[in-house]
C-alpha positions as CSV (number, residue, x, y, z in Angstrom):
1,M,-8.9,67.2,-54.9
2,N,-11.3,64.6,-56.3
3,I,-12.3,64.0,-60.0
4,D,-15.5,66.1,-59.8
5,M,-13.5,69.1,-58.6
6,L,-11.0,68.6,-61.4
7,I,-13.8,68.6,-63.9
8,D,-15.4,71.6,-62.3
9,G,-12.2,73.5,-62.6
10,I,-11.8,72.7,-66.3
11,L,-15.5,73.6,-67.1
12,D,-15.0,76.9,-65.2
13,S,-12.0,77.7,-67.4
14,Y,-14.3,77.3,-70.5
15,D,-16.7,79.9,-69.0
16,R,-13.9,82.3,-68.1
17,Y,-11.7,82.1,-71.1
18,G,-13.8,80.7,-74.0
19,G,-12.2,78.5,-76.7
20,I,-14.9,75.8,-76.7
21,N,-16.4,74.8,-80.1
22,R,-19.9,73.9,-79.2
23,S,-22.2,71.7,-81.3
24,E,-24.7,74.5,-81.7
25,S,-25.7,76.7,-84.6
26,E,-22.9,79.1,-84.0
27,N,-20.1,76.5,-83.7
28,F,-16.8,77.0,-85.5
29,P,-15.5,74.8,-88.3
30,N,-13.8,71.5,-87.3
31,R,-10.0,71.5,-88.1
32,Q,-9.8,67.8,-88.6
33,N,-12.7,67.7,-91.0
34,V,-11.1,70.5,-93.1
35,I,-7.8,68.6,-93.2
36,T,-9.6,65.4,-94.3
37,V,-11.3,67.3,-97.1
38,L,-8.0,68.8,-98.1
39,Q,-6.4,65.4,-98.4
40,D,-9.3,64.2,-100.6
41,L,-8.8,67.3,-102.8
42,Q,-5.1,66.6,-103.1
43,C,-5.9,62.9,-104.0
44,L,-8.3,64.1,-106.7
45,I,-5.5,66.2,-108.2
46,F,-2.9,63.5,-107.8
47,P,-4.7,60.1,-107.5
48,G,-2.5,57.3,-106.2
49,F,0.2,59.7,-105.0
50,R,-1.0,60.9,-101.6
51,V,-2.4,57.7,-100.0
52,D,-2.0,54.0,-100.4
53,E,-4.8,53.0,-102.8
54,E,-5.4,50.9,-105.8
55,I,-6.0,53.0,-108.9
56,T,-7.0,51.0,-112.1
57,P,-8.9,51.9,-115.3
58,A,-11.8,49.8,-113.9
59,N,-12.1,51.6,-110.6
60,I,-10.9,55.1,-111.1
61,R,-14.4,56.5,-111.8
62,Y,-15.7,54.9,-108.6
63,V,-12.7,56.2,-106.5
64,T,-13.1,59.7,-108.0
65,G,-16.9,59.7,-107.4
66,T,-16.5,58.6,-103.8
67,R,-14.1,61.5,-103.1
68,V,-16.2,64.0,-104.9
69,N,-19.3,63.1,-102.9
70,N,-17.3,63.2,-99.6
71,V,-15.8,66.6,-100.4
72,I,-19.3,68.0,-101.2
73,A,-20.8,66.6,-98.0
74,V,-18.0,67.5,-95.5
75,L,-16.8,70.8,-97.0
76,T,-20.3,72.1,-97.4
77,K,-20.9,71.5,-93.7
78,E,-17.7,73.1,-92.7
79,I,-18.2,76.1,-95.0
80,Q,-21.7,76.5,-93.6
81,K,-20.3,76.6,-90.1
82,A,-17.8,79.3,-91.0
83,L,-20.5,81.4,-92.7
84,V,-23.0,81.0,-89.9
85,Y,-20.4,81.9,-87.3
86,T,-19.5,85.0,-89.3
87,V,-23.2,86.0,-89.6
88,C,-23.7,85.4,-85.8
89,K,-20.7,87.6,-85.0
90,Q,-22.0,90.4,-87.2
91,K,-25.6,90.1,-85.9
92,G,-24.6,89.4,-82.3
93,T,-27.2,86.6,-82.2
94,A,-27.9,83.2,-83.7
95,D,-31.7,83.9,-83.9
96,N,-33.3,82.7,-87.2
97,I,-29.9,81.9,-88.6
98,E,-31.4,78.7,-90.0
99,D,-33.3,80.8,-92.4
100,S,-30.2,82.3,-93.9
101,H,-28.7,81.3,-97.3
102,C,-25.6,79.9,-95.7
103,F,-26.2,76.3,-96.6
104,K,-27.0,77.0,-100.3
105,L,-23.9,79.3,-100.5
106,A,-21.7,76.6,-98.9
107,E,-22.9,73.9,-101.2
108,A,-22.5,76.1,-104.3
109,T,-19.0,76.9,-103.2
110,S,-18.0,73.3,-102.6
111,I,-19.3,72.4,-106.1
112,A,-17.6,75.4,-107.6
113,L,-14.3,74.3,-106.1
114,L,-14.7,70.8,-107.6
115,E,-15.5,72.5,-111.0
116,E,-12.3,74.4,-110.6
117,L,-10.1,71.3,-109.9
118,P,-9.2,70.7,-113.6
119,E,-7.9,74.3,-113.8
120,I,-6.0,73.9,-110.6
121,K,-4.6,70.6,-112.0
122,R,-3.4,72.5,-115.1
123,K,-1.6,75.2,-113.0
124,I,-0.1,72.5,-110.7
125,A,1.2,70.6,-113.7
126,L,3.1,73.8,-114.7
127,D,4.4,74.2,-111.1
128,V,5.6,70.6,-111.2
129,E,7.4,71.2,-114.5
130,A,9.0,74.4,-113.1
131,G,10.2,72.4,-110.1
132,F,11.7,69.6,-112.3
133,K,13.4,72.1,-114.7
134,G,14.5,74.4,-111.8
135,D,16.2,71.8,-109.7
136,P,19.2,69.7,-111.1
137,A,18.6,67.2,-108.3
138,A,15.1,66.3,-109.5
139,K,15.2,63.1,-111.4
140,S,11.6,63.1,-112.6
141,Q,8.3,65.1,-112.3
142,E,6.9,62.2,-110.2
143,E,9.7,62.8,-107.7
144,V,8.6,66.4,-107.4
145,I,5.0,65.4,-106.8
146,L,5.8,62.8,-104.2
147,S,8.5,64.5,-102.2
148,Y,8.9,68.2,-102.7
149,P,7.4,70.3,-99.8
150,G,7.3,73.4,-102.0
151,L,5.0,71.7,-104.5
152,E,2.7,70.5,-101.7
153,A,2.5,74.0,-100.2
154,I,1.7,75.5,-103.6
155,L,-1.0,72.9,-104.3
156,V,-2.7,73.6,-101.0
157,Y,-2.3,77.4,-101.6
158,R,-4.1,77.1,-105.0
159,I,-7.0,75.2,-103.3
160,A,-7.2,77.6,-100.4
161,H,-6.9,80.7,-102.6
162,F,-10.0,79.7,-104.6
163,L,-12.0,79.5,-101.3
164,Y,-10.4,82.8,-100.2
165,E,-11.4,84.5,-103.4
166,S,-14.9,83.0,-103.1
167,G,-15.3,85.0,-99.8
168,I,-15.2,81.9,-97.5
169,P,-13.9,82.8,-94.0
170,V,-11.7,80.6,-91.8
171,I,-11.5,77.5,-94.0
172,P,-8.7,78.8,-96.3
173,R,-6.5,79.8,-93.3
174,I,-7.0,76.4,-91.7
175,M,-5.7,74.8,-94.9
176,S,-2.8,77.1,-95.3
177,E,-1.7,76.8,-91.6
178,H,-2.0,73.0,-91.7
179,I,0.5,72.8,-94.6
180,H,2.6,75.5,-93.0
181,G,3.1,73.3,-90.0
182,K,3.9,70.3,-92.2
183,T,6.3,72.0,-94.6
184,G,7.6,75.1,-92.9
185,I,6.2,77.2,-95.8
186,D,3.7,79.9,-94.9
187,I,1.7,81.1,-97.9
188,N,-1.3,83.3,-97.0
189,P,-4.3,82.2,-99.1
190,G,-4.9,85.8,-100.1
191,A,-1.6,86.1,-102.0
192,K,-1.9,86.2,-105.8
193,I,0.5,83.8,-107.5
194,G,1.0,83.2,-111.2
195,E,1.9,80.1,-113.1
196,S,5.0,78.0,-113.1
197,F,5.9,78.9,-109.5
198,F,8.7,77.0,-107.8
199,I,9.8,77.0,-104.1
200,D,13.1,75.1,-103.7
201,H,13.8,73.6,-100.3
202,G,11.3,75.9,-98.8
203,T,11.8,75.9,-95.1
204,G,11.1,79.3,-93.6
205,V,9.4,80.9,-96.6
206,V,6.8,83.5,-95.8
207,I,4.4,85.0,-98.4
208,G,2.1,87.6,-97.0
209,E,-1.6,88.1,-97.8
210,T,-1.4,91.0,-100.3
211,T,1.7,89.7,-102.1
212,V,1.5,89.6,-105.9
213,I,3.8,87.1,-107.8
214,G,3.9,86.8,-111.5
215,N,4.8,83.9,-113.8
216,N,8.0,81.8,-113.8
217,V,9.1,82.9,-110.3
218,K,11.6,80.8,-108.3
219,I,12.3,81.4,-104.6
220,Y,14.5,79.6,-102.1
221,Q,14.4,78.8,-98.4
222,G,14.1,81.5,-95.9
223,V,12.6,84.1,-98.2
224,T,10.2,86.6,-96.7
225,L,7.7,88.6,-98.8
226,G,6.4,90.7,-96.0
227,A,5.0,94.0,-94.7
228,L,6.9,97.0,-93.5
229,S,4.3,97.5,-90.8
230,V,1.9,95.1,-89.0
231,K,-0.5,97.7,-87.6
232,K,-4.1,96.4,-87.5
233,E,-5.5,99.5,-89.2
234,L,-3.6,98.5,-92.4
235,M,-5.5,95.2,-92.7
236,N,-7.3,96.3,-95.9
237,K,-4.2,97.9,-97.5
238,K,-1.6,96.4,-99.8
239,R,1.2,95.6,-97.4
240,H,3.3,93.1,-99.2
241,P,5.5,93.4,-102.3
242,T,4.9,92.7,-106.0
243,I,7.2,90.2,-107.7
244,E,7.0,90.5,-111.5
245,D,7.6,87.6,-114.0
246,D,10.9,85.6,-114.3
247,V,12.3,86.6,-111.0
248,T,14.7,84.5,-108.9
249,I,15.0,85.2,-105.1
250,Y,17.8,83.4,-103.3
251,A,17.9,82.1,-99.7
252,G,17.3,84.4,-96.8
253,A,16.2,87.4,-98.8
254,T,13.7,89.7,-97.2
255,I,11.5,91.9,-99.4
256,L,9.1,94.2,-97.6
257,G,6.4,96.8,-98.4
258,G,3.2,97.1,-100.4
259,E,4.8,99.7,-102.8
260,T,7.9,97.5,-103.4
261,V,8.0,96.1,-106.9
262,I,10.7,93.7,-108.0
263,G,10.9,94.2,-111.8
264,R,10.8,91.5,-114.4
265,G,13.8,89.3,-114.8
266,C,15.5,90.4,-111.6
267,T,17.8,88.2,-109.5
268,I,17.7,89.0,-105.7
269,G,20.8,87.6,-103.9
270,G,20.8,85.7,-100.7
271,N,20.3,87.5,-97.3
272,T,19.5,90.9,-98.9
273,W,17.1,93.3,-97.3
274,V,14.9,95.1,-99.8
275,T,12.4,97.9,-99.0
276,R,12.4,99.7,-102.3
277,S,11.5,98.9,-105.9
278,I,14.1,97.3,-108.1
279,P,14.2,97.9,-111.9
280,A,13.7,95.1,-114.3
281,G,16.7,93.0,-115.1
282,T,18.7,94.0,-112.0
283,V,21.0,91.6,-110.2
284,L,20.9,92.7,-106.6
285,T,23.5,91.4,-104.0
286,Q,24.5,92.4,-100.5
287,D,27.3,94.7,-101.8
288,K,25.1,96.9,-103.8
Protein backbone atom coordinates (compact mmCIF):
# COMPACT_ATOMS: atom_id res chain seq x y z
CA MET A 1 0.00 0.00 0.00
CA ASN A 2 1.48 3.37 -1.04
CA ILE A 3 1.20 6.75 0.69
CA ASP A 4 -1.65 7.97 -1.52
CA MET A 5 -3.72 4.91 -0.63
CA LEU A 6 -3.03 5.45 3.08
CA ILE A 7 -4.17 9.07 2.76
CA ASP A 8 -7.29 8.02 0.84
CA GLY A 9 -8.17 5.56 3.59
CA ILE A 10 -7.89 8.21 6.29
CA LEU A 11 -9.92 10.74 4.27
CA ASP A 12 -12.58 8.11 3.64
CA SER A 13 -12.86 7.55 7.40
CA TYR A 14 -13.65 11.27 7.83
CA ASP A 15 -16.55 10.94 5.40
CA ARG A 16 -17.81 7.73 6.97
CA TYR A 17 -17.53 8.56 10.65
CA GLY A 18 -17.24 12.36 10.93
CA GLY A 19 -15.19 13.96 13.70
CA ILE A 20 -13.40 16.53 11.57
CA ASN A 21 -13.38 20.17 12.69
CA ARG A 22 -13.39 22.09 9.41
CA SER A 23 -12.33 25.73 9.03
CA GLU A 24 -15.74 26.73 7.76
CA SER A 25 -18.62 28.71 9.25
CA GLU A 26 -19.99 25.72 11.16
CA ASN A 27 -16.69 24.59 12.67
CA PHE A 28 -16.44 23.61 16.32
CA PRO A 29 -14.43 25.46 19.01
CA ASN A 30 -10.74 24.62 19.19
CA ARG A 31 -9.82 22.86 22.44
CA GLN A 32 -6.27 24.24 22.60
CA ASN A 33 -7.46 27.82 22.13
CA VAL A 34 -9.95 27.40 24.97
CA ILE A 35 -7.23 25.95 27.24
CA THR A 36 -4.90 28.86 26.36
CA VAL A 37 -7.61 31.36 27.28
CA LEU A 38 -8.27 29.46 30.48
CA GLN A 39 -4.61 29.79 31.46
CA ASP A 40 -4.72 33.52 30.77
CA LEU A 41 -7.81 33.82 32.98
CA GLN A 42 -6.11 31.89 35.78
CA CYS A 43 -3.08 34.18 35.45
CA LEU A 44 -5.31 37.24 35.68
CA ILE A 45 -6.68 35.92 38.96
CA PHE A 46 -3.31 34.78 40.32
CA PRO A 47 -0.63 36.79 38.46
CA GLY A 48 2.83 35.35 38.88
CA PHE A 49 1.55 32.01 40.26
CA ARG A 50 0.65 30.06 37.13
CA VAL A 51 3.49 30.75 34.69
CA ASP A 52 7.07 32.01 34.90
CA GLU A 53 6.77 35.76 34.41
CA GLU A 54 8.18 38.91 35.92
CA ILE A 55 5.52 40.89 37.77
CA THR A 56 6.55 44.32 39.06
CA PRO A 57 4.66 47.51 39.98
CA ALA A 58 6.03 49.01 36.78
CA ASN A 59 4.78 46.33 34.38
CA ILE A 60 1.71 44.81 36.00
CA ARG A 61 -0.70 47.05 34.08
CA TYR A 62 0.96 46.14 30.78
CA VAL A 63 0.94 42.40 31.60
CA THR A 64 -2.70 42.58 32.67
CA GLY A 65 -3.71 44.56 29.59
CA THR A 66 -2.00 42.11 27.26
CA ARG A 67 -3.87 39.21 28.81
CA VAL A 68 -7.21 41.03 28.80
CA ASN A 69 -6.88 41.80 25.10
CA ASN A 70 -5.84 38.24 24.32
CA VAL A 71 -8.80 36.80 26.24
CA ILE A 72 -11.25 39.07 24.42
CA ALA A 73 -9.82 38.21 21.00
CA VAL A 74 -9.47 34.45 21.39
CA LEU A 75 -12.44 33.71 23.64
CA THR A 76 -14.77 35.79 21.46
CA LYS A 77 -13.75 33.74 18.43
CA GLU A 78 -14.24 30.42 20.23
CA ILE A 79 -17.59 31.42 21.75
CA GLN A 80 -18.72 32.60 18.32
CA LYS A 81 -17.84 29.18 16.89
CA ALA A 82 -19.86 27.46 19.61
CA LEU A 83 -22.87 29.70 19.03
CA VAL A 84 -22.71 29.40 15.24
CA TYR A 85 -22.39 25.62 15.48
CA THR A 86 -25.44 25.48 17.77
CA VAL A 87 -27.49 27.68 15.42
CA CYS A 88 -26.45 25.53 12.45
CA LYS A 89 -27.54 22.37 14.27
CA GLN A 90 -30.90 23.93 15.08
CA LYS A 91 -31.47 25.31 11.57
CA GLY A 92 -29.91 22.40 9.73
CA THR A 93 -27.98 24.80 7.52
CA ALA A 94 -25.22 27.41 7.68
CA ASP A 95 -26.97 29.73 5.20
CA ASN A 96 -26.89 33.41 6.21
CA ILE A 97 -25.31 32.54 9.52
CA GLU A 98 -22.94 35.47 9.10
CA ASP A 99 -25.94 37.77 9.58
CA SER A 100 -26.67 36.38 13.03
CA HIS A 101 -25.89 38.17 16.29
CA CYS A 102 -23.41 35.46 17.32
CA PHE A 103 -20.31 37.65 17.12
CA LYS A 104 -21.81 40.48 19.17
CA LEU A 105 -23.07 38.03 21.78
CA ALA A 106 -19.69 36.29 21.91
CA GLU A 107 -17.82 39.56 22.37
CA ALA A 108 -20.27 40.79 25.01
CA THR A 109 -19.92 37.52 26.94
CA SER A 110 -16.11 37.66 26.85
CA ILE A 111 -16.17 41.20 28.21
CA ALA A 112 -18.78 40.25 30.84
CA LEU A 113 -16.54 37.42 32.05
CA LEU A 114 -13.63 39.83 32.46
CA GLU A 115 -15.93 42.22 34.33
CA GLU A 116 -16.82 39.30 36.62
CA LEU A 117 -13.17 38.42 37.38
CA PRO A 118 -12.93 40.64 40.49
CA GLU A 119 -15.96 38.83 41.95
CA ILE A 120 -14.50 35.45 41.01
CA LYS A 121 -11.26 36.60 42.66
CA ARG A 122 -13.21 37.42 45.83
CA LYS A 123 -14.83 33.99 45.92
CA ILE A 124 -11.56 32.21 45.20
CA ALA A 125 -9.88 34.13 48.03
CA LEU A 126 -12.50 32.64 50.37
CA ASP A 127 -11.88 29.18 48.89
CA VAL A 128 -8.14 29.61 49.49
CA GLU A 129 -8.79 30.62 53.08
CA ALA A 130 -11.08 27.60 53.55
CA GLY A 131 -8.34 25.34 52.21
CA PHE A 132 -5.72 26.85 54.48
CA LYS A 133 -7.91 26.65 57.60
CA GLY A 134 -9.29 23.22 56.70
CA ASP A 135 -5.99 21.41 56.19
CA PRO A 136 -3.47 21.21 59.05
CA ALA A 137 -0.79 20.32 56.48
CA ALA A 138 -1.15 23.68 54.70
CA LYS A 139 1.65 26.03 55.75
CA SER A 140 0.39 29.13 53.93
CA GLN A 141 -2.33 30.36 51.61
CA GLU A 142 0.28 30.69 48.88
CA GLU A 143 0.95 26.96 49.19
CA VAL A 144 -2.75 26.30 48.62
CA ILE A 145 -2.76 28.51 45.51
CA LEU A 146 0.38 26.96 44.07
CA SER A 147 -0.10 23.29 44.77
CA TYR A 148 -3.64 22.22 45.74
CA PRO A 149 -5.52 20.49 42.90
CA GLY A 150 -8.83 21.10 44.67
CA LEU A 151 -8.31 24.86 44.55
CA GLU A 152 -7.37 24.76 40.85
CA ALA A 153 -10.48 22.71 40.04
CA ILE A 154 -12.68 25.16 41.96
CA LEU A 155 -11.11 28.13 40.19
CA VAL A 156 -11.77 26.65 36.76
CA TYR A 157 -15.29 25.70 37.86
CA ARG A 158 -16.05 29.30 38.84
CA ILE A 159 -14.89 30.56 35.44
CA ALA A 160 -16.74 27.83 33.52
CA HIS A 161 -19.89 28.27 35.63
CA PHE A 162 -20.15 31.93 34.62
CA LEU A 163 -20.06 30.95 30.95
CA TYR A 164 -22.56 28.13 31.57
CA GLU A 165 -24.95 30.53 33.29
CA SER A 166 -24.49 32.93 30.36
CA GLY A 167 -25.88 30.26 28.03
CA ILE A 168 -22.61 29.54 26.21
CA PRO A 169 -22.50 25.97 24.84
CA VAL A 170 -19.47 23.66 24.72
CA ILE A 171 -16.81 26.07 26.05
CA PRO A 172 -17.57 25.55 29.77
CA ARG A 173 -17.41 21.78 29.35
CA ILE A 174 -14.08 21.96 27.52
CA MET A 175 -12.71 23.91 30.48
CA SER A 176 -14.11 21.58 33.13
CA GLU A 177 -12.98 18.41 31.35
CA HIS A 178 -9.50 19.84 30.83
CA ILE A 179 -9.07 20.40 34.56
CA HIS A 180 -10.77 17.05 35.27
CA GLY A 181 -8.03 15.33 33.30
CA LYS A 182 -5.37 17.33 35.11
CA THR A 183 -6.62 16.95 38.71
CA GLY A 184 -8.95 13.95 38.71
CA ILE A 185 -11.72 16.24 40.00
CA ASP A 186 -14.88 16.34 37.88
CA ILE A 187 -17.09 19.38 38.56
CA ASN A 188 -19.81 19.95 36.01
CA PRO A 189 -19.98 23.69 35.20
CA GLY A 190 -23.73 23.65 35.79
CA ALA A 191 -23.40 22.86 39.50
CA LYS A 192 -24.20 25.69 41.92
CA ILE A 193 -21.49 26.02 44.57
CA GLY A 194 -21.44 28.55 47.39
CA GLU A 195 -18.56 30.34 49.06
CA SER A 196 -15.64 28.98 51.10
CA PHE A 197 -15.64 25.60 49.35
CA PHE A 198 -12.75 23.19 49.99
CA ILE A 199 -11.88 19.90 48.29
CA ASP A 200 -9.12 18.11 50.20
CA HIS A 201 -6.89 15.73 48.19
CA GLY A 202 -9.61 15.59 45.56
CA THR A 203 -8.82 12.61 43.34
CA GLY A 204 -12.01 10.93 42.14
CA VAL A 205 -14.44 13.66 43.23
CA VAL A 206 -17.53 13.91 40.99
CA ILE A 207 -20.04 16.78 41.27
CA GLY A 208 -22.97 16.50 38.87
CA GLU A 209 -24.63 19.20 36.79
CA THR A 210 -27.66 19.92 39.00
CA THR A 211 -25.86 19.66 42.34
CA VAL A 212 -26.41 22.55 44.74
CA ILE A 213 -23.75 23.16 47.42
CA GLY A 214 -24.05 25.80 50.13
CA ASN A 215 -21.37 27.78 51.96
CA ASN A 216 -18.51 26.40 54.07
CA VAL A 217 -18.69 22.88 52.65
CA LYS A 218 -15.69 20.55 52.77
CA ILE A 219 -15.37 17.29 50.84
CA TYR A 220 -12.63 14.70 50.55
CA GLN A 221 -11.32 12.43 47.79
CA GLY A 222 -13.61 9.95 46.10
CA VAL A 223 -16.86 11.73 46.95
CA THR A 224 -19.63 11.41 44.38
CA LEU A 225 -22.57 13.82 44.26
CA GLY A 226 -24.47 12.05 41.54
CA ALA A 227 -27.77 10.96 40.03
CA LEU A 228 -29.91 7.95 40.83
CA SER A 229 -30.67 7.56 37.13
CA VAL A 230 -28.80 8.60 33.98
CA LYS A 231 -31.73 8.29 31.58
CA LYS A 232 -31.48 10.87 28.80
CA GLU A 233 -35.07 12.04 29.27
CA LEU A 234 -34.07 13.37 32.72
CA MET A 235 -31.57 15.83 31.25
CA ASN A 236 -33.66 18.88 32.23
CA LYS A 237 -34.57 17.59 35.71
CA LYS A 238 -32.74 18.05 39.01
CA ARG A 239 -30.86 14.78 39.27
CA HIS A 240 -28.17 15.52 41.84
CA PRO A 241 -28.28 16.25 45.58
CA THR A 242 -28.40 19.47 47.56
CA ILE A 243 -25.72 19.99 50.20
CA GLU A 244 -26.58 22.72 52.70
CA ASP A 245 -24.14 25.00 54.58
CA ASP A 246 -21.39 23.78 56.92
CA VAL A 247 -21.37 20.15 55.75
CA THR A 248 -18.33 17.86 55.75
CA ILE A 249 -18.32 14.79 53.49
CA TYR A 250 -15.53 12.28 54.06
CA ALA A 251 -13.67 10.12 51.55
CA GLY A 252 -15.54 7.71 49.34
CA ALA A 253 -19.05 8.85 50.28
CA THR A 254 -21.68 8.56 47.54
CA ILE A 255 -24.74 10.83 47.71
CA LEU A 256 -27.32 10.40 44.96
CA GLY A 257 -30.62 11.85 43.80
CA GLY A 258 -32.19 15.19 42.98
CA GLU A 259 -34.50 15.06 46.00
CA THR A 260 -31.71 14.17 48.44
CA VAL A 261 -30.88 17.03 50.82
CA ILE A 262 -27.99 16.90 53.27
CA GLY A 263 -29.00 19.28 56.05
CA ARG A 264 -26.94 22.08 57.47
CA GLY A 265 -24.05 21.06 59.71
CA CYS A 266 -24.13 17.36 58.81
CA THR A 267 -21.08 15.14 58.80
CA ILE A 268 -21.20 12.31 56.26
CA GLY A 269 -18.75 9.52 57.07
CA GLY A 270 -16.43 7.81 54.64
CA ASN A 271 -17.69 5.15 52.22
CA THR A 272 -21.36 5.79 53.05
CA TRP A 273 -24.11 5.36 50.46
CA VAL A 274 -26.84 7.99 50.78
CA THR A 275 -30.03 8.15 48.70
CA ARG A 276 -32.32 9.88 51.20
CA SER A 277 -32.36 13.28 52.87
CA ILE A 278 -30.42 13.66 56.12
CA PRO A 279 -31.64 16.07 58.84
CA ALA A 280 -29.51 19.02 59.87
CA GLY A 281 -26.78 18.32 62.39
CA THR A 282 -26.65 14.56 61.76
CA VAL A 283 -23.42 12.54 61.95
CA LEU A 284 -23.93 9.69 59.49
CA THR A 285 -21.57 6.70 59.47
CA GLN A 286 -21.68 3.23 57.91
CA ASP A 287 -23.17 1.63 61.01
CA LYS A 288 -26.30 3.78 61.01
